[in-house]
N, C-alpha and C positions, 0 to 999 in steps of 0.2 A: 503494499499499499504506499509507505513511506517514498520507495525508490520510483513507483508509478506517478506519483503526483507530485513529486520534487520538482520538476521544471515549472508546474502551475503554481506551486507554492511561491517560488524564486519570482515568478512574473508578477504574482499578486503582491509581494511584497514591494517591487520596484514601482508597481502602478500607485501604491499607497504612499510612498516616499514622492513619486511625481506630483500625486494629487495635492499633498501638503505644501511643498515647495511652490507650486502655481498659486495655492490659495494664499499663501502669504504674500507673494509677489503682487497679487491682483488687490487683496483687500487692504494689506499694510503697504504698500508699495515701497517693499525692501527690495534689496540687491538678491541676487540669487543664492550668494553664499550664505548671506544671513537666514535666507528663507529655508533652505535646505539644513542648516544647523539646527534652527529652530524645530525643524519637522523631526529631525532624527533625535534630538534631545526630549522632544516632547513624546514620541512613540516610544523610547525606551525608558520614560519615566526617570529619567536620571535627576532630572531638577536643577540644572544649573541656573536657572533664573532666565528671564525674558531677554531676548537679544536688543530689543528696543521695546520702548512702551508701548502696550496694545490696546487698541480701540477695543469698544463693546463688541463690534462683529467679530475682531480677531480673536478675542476670548472665549466668544461663542464657536467659532471655528475651531479653536484649539480643543475644547471640549468634545467636540465630535470625533476631531483626529485622535484623541486619547481612547475614546470609546471604541473607535474603529480598529486602532493599532493593539491596544490591550486584547481586544476580541479575537485579533488575527493570530495574536502569539499563543493565546491559551488553545486557541485551535490547533495550532502547529505542534503545543505541548501536548495535548490530549491525543493526537494521532501518534506521535512517538511512542507515548506510553501503551497506547493501545496495541500498537504494532510489536512492543515487547512481549505483552502479555500473551497476545494471539500466537507469539512464535513458542513461548514457553508452554503454552496449553497443547499446541499441535505436537510439541516434542514430547510430552508426558502423555498425551492419548497415543501417539504413534509408537511410543515405547511398550505402551500395554496391549496394543494390537499386535506387535512383535511376539512379545511373550506368550499372549493366548495363541499365536500360531506355531510356536515351538512347542508349547505344552502340548498340543493335539498330535504331533508328530511321533510316527512309530517306524521303527526299522529305518531309521534315518541314517546320514552319515555326517560327522562333524568333521570339518577341517580345520585346523589350528594354526592360523596365519594366511593373511592375504596378502603376501607379497607377490613377486612375479609368478612363482611355480603356483602359490596357493589358486591366484586368479584363473591362471589357465587350467586348473586342475577343477575348480568349480565348473568352469565354462563346459567343458567335456562331460563332466559328470551331469549336469542339469540336461544334456541333450537327451536324457533317457528318464522317463518318470520317476526319478529317486530326490527325495527330501535331502536337501542340503542344508546345514548351519554352521557358519563360520564363527571361530572366536579370533577376535583380533584385538591387540592390545593397544594400537594406536588411533587415537579419536581423527587426526586428520584423514582415516581411510573411509569415515562414516560416508561422505558425500559418494566415494565410488561406490561402495556397499549397496548404497541406495540408488544410485544411477542401474546397477547392475541386477537389481532386483532379488539381493540375497537376503535370506535370514541371518540375523548376526547376533552376537552377545559381544560387548565390550567389557576387556578385562585380562587378566593373566589366564591363560589356556591351562597351566599346572594347578590352578586353584581350584580346590573341591567346589566350593560355591557354583563359580564361575561353569565349570563342567556339568553340574546339577541343571544349571540354568539351560544349558544347551541340550539337556534331554539325555544325557549320556546314559542313564539307567534303562531307557527304552531305544537306544541307537543300535543299528546293525554294525555301524565300524566308524572308526576314527582316524584320521590321517594326520600326522604330526610332520609338519613344513615349517617349523619355527627355524629362525636364521642360525641357531647355535646347537651343535649336537648335544652339549649338555642339558639345554632346555628341553629338548626332544626327550632324552633319558629320564628326565623327572617327570616329563609329562604321562611319558608310558607308564612309569611304575604308578601314578597317580589314577590313570584311565582304569589300569587293570584291576587295582583295588576296589573302586566304583563300581566297575563290571566287570567279572571274570570270563564272561562269554564273549564279550565284544572282539571283532577283528580289529584289529591296529596294525597300520602300515606306516611306517616312519622314514623319514629323509635322514640320510648319513651323507656329510660332506667328506670324511675322512674313512680310510679302512677299519682304523683302529674304533670306531666308533660302531660299527656293524655287530659286534660282539656282543659290547655293553647294550645295545638297543634290544638285542635277542633276550640277553639274560634278564632286561627290566620287564619283558613281556610283548614284545613286537612280534607279531606274527609273519611279518613281510618287512623287510628293509631294504630301501633304494636309495642309489647314488646318482642324482642326476648328472654328474661329471662322467661315470662310467656309462650311463646309458647313452648321453649324448656322444662321447667316443665310439662306442659301439656302431650305433647308427651311421655316423660317418665313415666308419669304415666299411659297412655293409654296401654304402651307397657307392662306395670306391670298388668293391670286389664283386658284388651282386646287384648292380643298378635296377636291373629288370626285376628281380625278386622285392626289392624294397618299392620299387614304383608300384608293384602289383598290390604289395602290402599296404601301401597308403591308399590306394584305391578300394581295397576290401573294406579296411578300417574306418573309413571317412563316413561319417554319420550324415552328412549332409552334401547334396551336389553331385552325387554319383547314383548310377542305376545297380551297380553292384556294391554289395556289402556282405559282411561276414558277422555271423550273430550266434551267442551261444544261449541255449534254450533249454531249460530244466523240463523234464519228464513227470508230470503229475501222476498222481494215482487214478485219476479218473480218466484218463487221456484214452482214446479210442486206438490210438496205436501202442499203448503200454502192451508189453509181454507178446509183441508181433515182430517176426522178421522183416527186416529193412526191404526185401523182395516183395511182401505182402502189404507194405504201409502206403503205397502209393505215392510217396514224398515226390519221386523224381517226376511221376507222371502227370499229378494233380497242381504241383507248384514248381515245377522246374528248377530243382534246387539240386546242389551238390552237397552231399553228406562228407564233410573232410574228417571228422573225428568224432568219436562217442566217449565221453569220459564216464568210467563206470567207478564202482567202489574198490575195484581192483587195479585201477591205473587208466592210463589214456589209451584208447584204441584209435589208432590212424587208419586212413583209409580203410574204413570197415567193409567187411564182405557182405554180398547181399545176404547171407544167411545170419548176419548179427541180430540179435533179439534186443529190440530197445524195451527196457526194464523201467520201472516208476523208481525214480531218485536218479537216473541217468542225467547227463547233460549232452545235448546234440549240438554239435558245432557244425553250421551250415552255411553255404555261400549261394548267394543268389539276389533277387530282385526285392528290394526294401517291401514292398506290399505283400510279395508271397512269405516273406520271413515273417511277416506279422500274422498271415493266415496260418501258418505253420506253428507259430507260437499259441495260438487260440486253441489249435487242435493237440497240441502236445501238452498244454496247461491249461486247460479250460478254467475259468473263477467259477 
């Protein structure tokens, strides 16, 4: 409101000063300098006294000018207070709305740290219908979090109260991508105590930190530097393979995608061989692998039986993958 009406307020102030100056010049026949000085001192209620002796008409004009000026300044002051109060109220109600949304989440993922890695991580996770809550310590990142539409909690990620606000007791996974390995170790220890069953993935900057994170309770530890170096090497020695994987793993903008789909107990295809499932004929998909309780079965034969609890890794069109997911894991 203030920003929007600021040019109008400035214009109105200039207009009042111009009217006052012109009035004194006409009524009292004063010079421009005397008139504008009298106008400013009158409007500001400083009370330096009259520049020159006022006539009866000049006194009436001065009273009208004071009423007009004081009313204007009260209006500006009220608008400033209203703006500040509305901003505080919006902030309070916005925070409460965020807290309610987080409280309703189940089986979501908590990302600790919204730096470069954390932001890219959230962007990719949210391309699937998965709930995400970010814990970030820096208040400066709040506008970015709100712009990205991310549910967030401001605070220390290793603090039990902060983790509880983020819904760790109902979360499926936690991803520790804080800047320091020591912080990630302490965070992992705290998260594991609050939820013994949660899946924890942690970032490690050094090789020595990987063992510590594992000992602290991390299920999986990744080093962005190792992954980046390996990806660069693969692009040099296997450019076609990496190009294919980029295409298959892309969520948007391609017709071909790779997806993993769990097999539910009520699926029509459960306990049926691949050759009798009709996946290839109905959906024009390629089954790359089947993950079972015994391990990963690559390039499964047509006699492989799909069982409840297995995970099917398929390659094909996005729409056909969605249809297969509805058949393998009906809700």
